[in-house]
C-alpha angles and dihedrals in degrees: 000000000000106000137039118203131189116217113206105191121204096181132024098007095172093050092049091049091050091049092050090052090049093049102038104022129249095275091058095052125069122183115223133167108323095336141028144246123241124198113205145126088244120109118240093262091056093047089051091050097044096050094045103253100114094059095027092237093132105018145303136268144103129287115210127188112229113221101160134009141189137164143078121306141137116297093244090062092052090049092049093048091049090055094043094050096041 
């Protein structure tokens, strides 16, 4: 998978998370904080469209492409990010 995106929902977080799992599969979606990461070859605009943010059909929020990362987080997040950005 080429890109990792972070979805920061502002409305209907649970519905957006469920839609992302439906579209991309559970292994490609990782919940974190108030949003979730998605690993896919799709650009941010396509992620937004496929999970129902662009047209508001599922919820609202912002999709950000992750290019670098640093910080302190649980080990399972670091492992997932390493796979997603490999």
